[in-house]
Structures are given as structure tokens and as C-alpha cells.
N, CA, C and O atoms as a DFTB+ gen file, in Angstrom:
316 C
 N C O
     1  1      30.409      39.073     -32.020
     2  2      29.553      39.404     -32.975
     3  2      28.122      38.904     -32.674
     4  3      27.911      37.756     -32.282
     5  1      27.129      39.838     -32.881
     6  2      25.894      39.516     -32.323
     7  2      25.207      38.748     -33.575
     8  3      25.845      38.698     -34.626
     9  1      23.918      38.144     -33.495
    10  2      23.485      37.424     -34.235
    11  2      22.725      37.840     -35.516
    12  3      22.288      37.092     -36.390
    13  1      22.661      39.112     -35.451
    14  2      21.876      39.759     -36.673
    15  2      22.927      40.284     -37.739
    16  3      22.663      40.648     -38.884
    17  1      24.272      40.247     -37.083
    18  2      25.315      40.772     -38.251
    19  2      25.720      39.335     -38.962
    20  3      26.464      39.322     -39.942
    21  1      25.256      38.316     -38.480
    22  2      25.868      36.798     -38.970
    23  2      25.372      36.940     -40.385
    24  3      26.219      37.038     -41.273
    25  1      24.137      36.961     -40.682
    26  2      23.633      36.908     -41.983
    27  2      24.249      37.936     -43.003
    28  3      24.744      37.628     -44.087
    29  1      24.151      39.062     -42.545
    30  2      25.061      40.086     -43.425
    31  2      26.490      39.765     -44.007
    32  3      26.877      39.955     -45.160
    33  1      27.334      39.121     -42.711
    34  2      28.550      38.793     -43.191
    35  2      28.701      37.400     -44.044
    36  3      29.642      37.174     -44.804
    37  1      27.773      36.642     -43.826
    38  2      27.666      35.548     -44.955
    39  2      27.261      36.208     -45.987
    40  3      27.942      35.846     -46.946
    41  1      26.483      37.012     -46.298
    42  2      26.062      37.314     -47.555
    43  2      27.315      38.061     -48.246
    44  3      27.558      37.948     -49.447
    45  1      28.061      38.816     -47.377
    46  2      29.269      39.533     -48.113
    47  2      30.271      38.465     -48.326
    48  3      30.877      38.560     -49.394
    49  1      30.560      37.558     -47.631
    50  2      31.341      36.434     -47.990
    51  2      31.134      35.729     -49.248
    52  3      32.063      35.517     -50.028
    53  1      29.780      35.314     -49.488
    54  2      29.349      34.614     -50.640
    55  2      29.626      35.622     -51.803
    56  3      30.055      35.208     -52.880
    57  1      29.380      36.938     -51.584
    58  2      29.332      37.992     -52.661
    59  2      31.061      38.005     -53.421
    60  3      31.429      37.938     -54.594
    61  1      31.693      38.106     -52.327
    62  2      33.065      38.418     -52.564
    63  2      33.632      37.141     -53.282
    64  3      34.612      37.395     -53.982
    65  1      33.249      35.864     -53.268
    66  2      33.624      34.670     -53.901
    67  2      33.033      34.543     -55.258
    68  3      33.611      33.804     -56.055
    69  1      31.944      35.176     -55.627
    70  2      31.350      35.061     -56.867
    71  2      32.262      35.858     -57.802
    72  3      33.155      36.625     -57.439
    73  1      31.857      35.525     -59.234
    74  2      32.963      36.192     -60.418
    75  2      32.573      37.692     -60.423
    76  3      31.489      37.996     -59.926
    77  1      33.293      38.558     -60.895
    78  2      32.936      39.711     -61.049
    79  2      32.143      40.042     -62.288
    80  3      32.099      39.155     -63.140
    81  1      31.494      41.199     -62.535
    82  2      30.657      41.324     -63.456
    83  2      31.381      41.395     -65.023
    84  3      30.759      41.243     -66.074
    85  1      32.541      41.607     -64.925
    86  2      33.293      41.702     -66.314
    87  2      34.237      40.118     -66.624
    88  3      35.112      39.987     -67.480
    89  1      33.836      39.233     -65.830
    90  2      34.508      38.093     -65.953
    91  2      33.756      37.130     -67.004
    92  3      32.588      36.794     -66.810
    93  1      34.452      36.726     -68.067
    94  2      33.900      36.133     -69.118
    95  2      33.276      34.702     -68.632
    96  3      33.954      33.930     -67.955
    97  1      32.118      34.444     -68.973
    98  2      31.545      33.070     -68.524
    99  2      31.238      32.363     -69.713
   100  3      31.919      32.569     -70.718
   101  1      30.243      31.507     -69.727
   102  2      30.080      30.604     -71.093
   103  2      29.775      31.633     -72.094
   104  3      29.212      32.723     -71.989
   105  1      30.416      30.860     -73.338
   106  2      30.300      31.658     -74.577
   107  2      31.225      32.969     -74.696
   108  3      31.219      33.547     -75.782
   109  1      31.953      33.436     -73.739
   110  2      32.748      34.503     -73.625
   111  2      31.924      35.868     -73.376
   112  3      32.343      36.990     -73.660
   113  1      30.661      35.562     -72.787
   114  2      29.740      36.810     -72.265
   115  2      29.747      36.870     -70.885
   116  3      29.441      35.870     -70.236
   117  1      30.079      37.992     -70.306
   118  2      30.221      38.320     -68.866
   119  2      28.814      38.277     -68.225
   120  3      27.743      38.405     -68.819
   121  1      29.024      38.064     -66.840
   122  2      27.724      38.176     -66.200
   123  2      26.874      39.490     -66.251
   124  3      25.654      39.489     -66.085
   125  1      27.706      40.739     -66.524
   126  2      27.042      41.909     -66.581
   127  2      26.497      42.010     -67.851
   128  3      25.574      42.811     -67.998
   129  1      26.948      41.242     -68.971
   130  2      26.508      41.464     -70.209
   131  2      25.298      40.854     -70.236
   132  3      24.315      41.484     -70.626
   133  1      25.208      39.632     -69.853
   134  2      23.967      38.802     -69.527
   135  2      22.764      39.564     -69.174
   136  3      21.738      39.704     -69.838
   137  1      23.117      40.119     -67.802
   138  2      21.826      40.957     -67.318
   139  2      21.479      41.915     -68.216
   140  3      20.289      42.019     -68.514
   141  1      22.458      42.787     -68.808
   142  2      21.859      43.903     -69.634
   143  2      21.257      43.169     -70.761
   144  3      20.253      43.758     -71.160
   145  1      21.477      42.255     -71.313
   146  2      20.819      41.584     -72.434
   147  2      19.442      41.141     -72.015
   148  3      18.483      41.299     -72.771
   149  1      19.327      40.600     -70.846
   150  2      18.050      40.296     -70.243
   151  2      17.242      41.543     -69.867
   152  3      16.061      41.551     -70.214
   153  1      17.680      42.490     -69.269
   154  2      16.941      43.661     -69.117
   155  2      16.538      44.312     -70.525
   156  3      15.450      44.888     -70.561
   157  1      17.187      44.280     -71.493
   158  2      16.756      44.911     -72.686
   159  2      15.830      44.223     -73.488
   160  3      15.005      44.787     -74.207
   161  1      16.000      42.636     -73.336
   162  2      14.787      41.676     -73.951
   163  2      13.560      42.145     -73.253
   164  3      12.488      42.297     -73.838
   165  1      13.750      42.372     -71.978
   166  2      12.360      42.535     -70.947
   167  2      11.713      43.969     -71.475
   168  3      10.494      44.103     -71.592
   169  1      12.556      44.913     -71.749
   170  2      11.952      46.196     -72.024
   171  2      11.191      45.975     -73.352
   172  3      10.034      46.361     -73.520
   173  1      12.002      45.258     -74.379
   174  2      11.203      44.904     -75.674
   175  2       9.925      44.388     -75.515
   176  3       8.987      44.898     -76.128
   177  1       9.737      43.273     -74.641
   178  2       8.815      42.487     -74.486
   179  2       7.712      43.394     -74.041
   180  3       6.639      43.330     -74.641
   181  1       7.878      44.299     -72.971
   182  2       6.980      44.923     -72.319
   183  2       6.307      46.091     -73.291
   184  3       5.197      46.537     -72.999
   185  1       6.950      46.516     -74.332
   186  2       6.652      47.501     -75.233
   187  2       5.635      47.012     -76.368
   188  3       5.006      47.814     -77.059
   189  1       5.523      45.531     -76.506
   190  2       4.966      45.040     -77.470
   191  2       3.557      45.042     -77.360
   192  3       3.052      44.809     -76.261
   193  1       2.789      45.295     -78.442
   194  2       1.309      45.201     -78.201
   195  2       0.653      44.050     -78.153
   196  3       0.926      43.307     -79.095
   197  1      -0.249      43.566     -77.256
   198  2      -0.840      42.397     -77.193
   199  2      -1.509      41.852     -78.371
   200  3      -2.052      42.723     -79.050
   201  1      -1.631      40.580     -78.833
   202  2      -2.539      40.213     -79.990
   203  2      -3.840      40.575     -79.818
   204  3      -4.493      41.029     -80.758
   205  1      -4.371      40.403     -78.540
   206  2      -5.772      40.680     -78.494
   207  2      -5.831      42.239     -78.744
   208  3      -6.962      42.605     -79.065
   209  1      -4.968      43.159     -78.681
   210  2      -5.469      44.460     -78.856
   211  2      -5.529      44.814     -80.569
   212  3      -6.210      45.760     -80.965
   213  1      -4.924      44.151     -81.301
   214  2      -4.985      44.343     -82.737
   215  2      -6.393      43.990     -83.286
   216  3      -7.111      43.065     -82.906
   217  1      -6.639      44.875     -84.223
   218  2      -8.039      44.632     -84.854
   219  2      -7.985      43.383     -85.874
   220  3      -6.923      43.065     -86.408
   221  1      -9.206      42.686     -86.116
   222  2      -9.077      41.344     -86.934
   223  2      -8.945      42.029     -88.232
   224  3      -9.233      43.209     -88.431
   225  1      -8.432      41.096     -89.201
   226  2      -8.249      41.680     -90.630
   227  2      -9.843      41.508     -91.267
   228  3     -10.585      40.548     -91.060
   229  1     -10.130      42.657     -92.056
   230  2     -11.372      42.838     -92.647
   231  2     -11.619      41.782     -93.790
   232  3     -12.616      41.063     -93.847
   233  1     -10.509      41.785     -94.752
   234  2     -10.425      40.989     -96.067
   235  2      -9.530      40.194     -95.995
   236  3      -8.414      40.684     -95.824
   237  1      -9.618      38.933     -96.075
   238  2      -8.123      38.091     -95.966
   239  2      -7.583      38.278     -97.166
   240  3      -8.288      38.601     -98.122
   241  1      -6.329      38.107     -97.266
   242  2      -5.475      38.159     -98.608
   243  2      -5.846      37.322     -99.473
   244  3      -6.367      36.289     -99.053
   245  1      -5.693      37.510    -100.900
   246  2      -6.013      36.312    -101.889
   247  2      -5.195      35.137    -101.821
   248  3      -3.992      35.345    -101.663
   249  1      -5.557      34.022    -101.902
   250  2      -4.566      32.813    -101.960
   251  2      -3.610      33.079    -103.301
   252  3      -4.067      33.245    -104.432
   253  1      -2.325      33.085    -102.987
   254  2      -1.387      33.031    -104.140
   255  2      -1.638      31.727    -105.026
   256  3      -1.793      30.598    -104.560
   257  1      -1.654      32.054    -106.338
   258  2      -1.657      30.856    -107.301
   259  2      -0.174      30.447    -107.815
   260  3       0.623      31.339    -108.103
   261  1       0.143      29.218    -107.914
   262  2       1.530      28.826    -108.468
   263  2       1.511      29.567    -109.817
   264  3       0.479      29.789    -110.451
   265  1       2.985      29.997    -110.266
   266  2       3.226      30.113    -111.455
   267  2       2.982      29.188    -112.464
   268  3       3.343      28.037    -112.217
   269  1       2.413      29.423    -113.630
   270  2       2.360      28.527    -114.710
   271  2       3.677      28.431    -115.488
   272  3       4.534      29.281    -115.730
   273  1       3.559      26.948    -115.850
   274  2       4.874      26.679    -116.401
   275  2       4.928      27.399    -117.947
   276  3       3.953      27.561    -118.682
   277  1       6.220      27.753    -118.211
   278  2       6.444      28.363    -119.444
   279  2       6.322      27.383    -120.471
   280  3       6.812      26.293    -120.176
   281  1       5.796      27.477    -121.608
   282  2       5.594      26.683    -122.909
   283  2       6.949      26.551    -123.432
   284  3       7.657      27.556    -123.385
   285  1       7.496      25.314    -123.995
   286  2       8.732      25.232    -124.388
   287  2       8.941      25.936    -125.667
   288  3      10.030      26.423    -125.969
   289  1       7.827      25.991    -126.466
   290  2       7.998      26.779    -127.826
   291  2       8.129      28.447    -127.552
   292  3       8.415      29.168    -128.508
   293  1       7.934      28.966    -126.357
   294  2       8.211      30.158    -126.006
   295  2       9.544      30.530    -125.725
   296  3       9.966      31.665    -125.948
   297  1      10.344      29.455    -125.160
   298  2      11.646      29.757    -124.606
   299  2      12.421      29.676    -125.923
   300  3      12.228      28.784    -126.750
   301  1      13.378      30.742    -126.076
   302  2      14.190      31.174    -127.105
   303  2      15.652      30.411    -126.804
   304  3      16.051      30.298    -125.644
   305  1      16.409      29.903    -127.928
   306  2      17.422      29.213    -127.559
   307  2      18.565      30.098    -127.400
   308  3      18.593      31.026    -128.209
   309  1      19.567      30.038    -126.510
   310  2      20.689      30.719    -126.423
   311  2      21.588      30.706    -127.673
   312  3      21.918      29.647    -128.209
   313  1      21.981      31.934    -128.126
   314  2      22.535      31.902    -129.347
   315  2      23.832      32.707    -129.458
   316  3      24.438      32.757    -130.528
């Protein structure tokens, strides 16, 4: 065997010993599923608009006031 084939053979042997894509890993999720989820998350992140591209709000929303307590005289007893 020549020297250039040795790294290729080593790579093939290591790949053959690894888990297949459909073998369950931690949490019952396979390596292929983890890879697919990572790819999907990256696609979603790539499509998000950066915050710097959004315009600043012109008028800030009014601060919400807490609800006033109901006077006891206004509450009707259950009958």
C-alpha cells in the first residue's frame, strides 16, 4: 500500500465504526435527526431580519395603568 492511500483507509475505518445516521443517541434522537434540526435552525436564523434593519418606533406605547380596585359597595352578593 502506498502512503497516499493510508489516510483514506484510516478515514474509511473510522467512518465504518461510527454510529449510523438512524441509530438512537441521547434522548432517543438519531444523529441524522440532530443534523437535520441543526440545518433547519440555521436556515431560520439566516432568514431573520437583523435588529439594525428595523426602523425605530416613532411613538412609544403608553404605559399601562394598573386596574382600579372595585369598591365593595358595587359588588352584588351571590344570591
